[in-house]
C-alpha positions in Angstrom: -1.9 3.6 -10.2 -0.1 6.9 -9.4 -1.0 10.1 -7.3 1.5 12.4 -6.6 4.5 10.0 -6.2 2.3 7.3 -4.7 2.2 4.1 -6.8 0.1 1.1 -5.4 -2.0 -1.8 -6.7 -4.7 -3.9 -5.6 -4.3 -7.4 -4.3 -6.2 -10.4 -3.6 -5.7 -11.1 0.5 -7.0 -14.6 1.4 -7.6 -15.1 5.1 -8.2 -18.4 7.0 -7.9 -20.4 10.1 -5.8 -23.5 10.0 -3.8 -26.0 12.2 0.1 -25.9 12.5 0.5 -29.2 10.7 -2.3 -28.3 7.7 -0.5 -24.7 7.5 2.8 -26.7 6.4 0.7 -28.3 3.5 -0.6 -25.2 2.2 2.8 -23.3 2.3 4.1 -26.4 0.5 1.5 -26.7 -2.0 1.9 -22.7 -2.8 5.8 -23.1 -2.9 5.5 -26.1 -5.5 3.6 -24.0 -7.7 6.1 -21.5 -7.8 3.6 -18.7 -6.2 5.5 -16.1 -4.2 3.7 -14.9 -1.0 4.4 -11.0 -0.8 2.3 -10.5 2.3 1.9 -12.8 5.2 0.3 -12.3 8.7 0.0 -15.2 11.5 -1.9 -14.8 14.5 -1.9 -17.6 17.0 -5.4 -18.2 18.2 -4.6 -21.0 20.5 -1.8 -23.9 21.1 -2.8 -25.6 17.3 -4.5 -23.0 15.6 -3.4 -20.2 13.4 -5.2 -17.1 11.8 -3.6 -16.7 8.4 -3.7 -13.7 6.1 -1.7 -14.0 2.8 -1.4 -12.2 -0.5 0.3 -14.4 -3.6 1.6 -13.4 -7.0 3.4 -15.0 -9.7 6.5 -13.2 -11.4 5.5 -9.8 -10.2 1.9 -10.0 -11.1 -1.5 -11.2 -9.3 -3.0 -13.4 -12.1 -6.2 -15.5 -12.2 -4.0 -18.7 -12.5 -2.5 -17.8 -9.4 -5.7 -17.1 -7.6 -7.1 -20.4 -8.7 -4.0 -22.4 -7.7 -4.1 -21.1 -4.3 -8.2 -21.5 -4.1 -7.6 -25.1 -5.3 -5.1 -25.9 -2.4 -7.5 -24.6 0.2 -10.5 -26.6 -1.6 -8.4 -30.0 -1.5 -7.3 -29.6 2.2 -11.0 -28.4 3.0 -10.0 -25.2 4.1 -12.7 -22.6 4.5 -11.4 -18.9 3.5 -12.3 -15.8 2.5 -11.1 -13.1 -0.1 -11.0 -9.4 0.0 -9.1 -6.4 -1.8 -6.0 -5.0 -0.2 -3.8 -2.3 -1.2 -0.3 -3.0 -2.1 2.1 -0.1 -1.9 5.0 -0.1 -4.5 6.6 3.0 -3.9 6.1 6.6 -2.0 7.8 9.7 -2.4 10.6 10.0 0.0 9.5 13.5 1.3 9.3 12.5 5.1 6.8 15.4 5.9 4.4 14.5 3.1 4.3 10.8 3.2 1.5 10.0 5.4 -0.6 12.8 4.0 0.2 11.4 0.5 -1.0 7.9 1.4 -4.5 9.0 3.2 -4.8 11.7 0.8 -5.0 9.2 -1.9 -7.4 7.2 -0.6 
């Protein structure tokens, strides 16, 4: 979408809680499928537990195939997860006085 020099797309964000050990398997499984992680947040809940939020895509686009692959990885490892739509900003006009107005005005 484009609104006054503001380009964005919606993406699916996965949210889940996992151990350090299992997180390694999840990230390895995603990498083995050739899927790119383009948004990643990790918050340490306690010594061996992490809250993870990530968004994925394959070859610059989010496809049903990519989403199914990630869901299957979670299901294979018995990971409870949730999904929600997020906004991915692709570009925004460089006019520094209006960047925030452009962003929030579009919403």
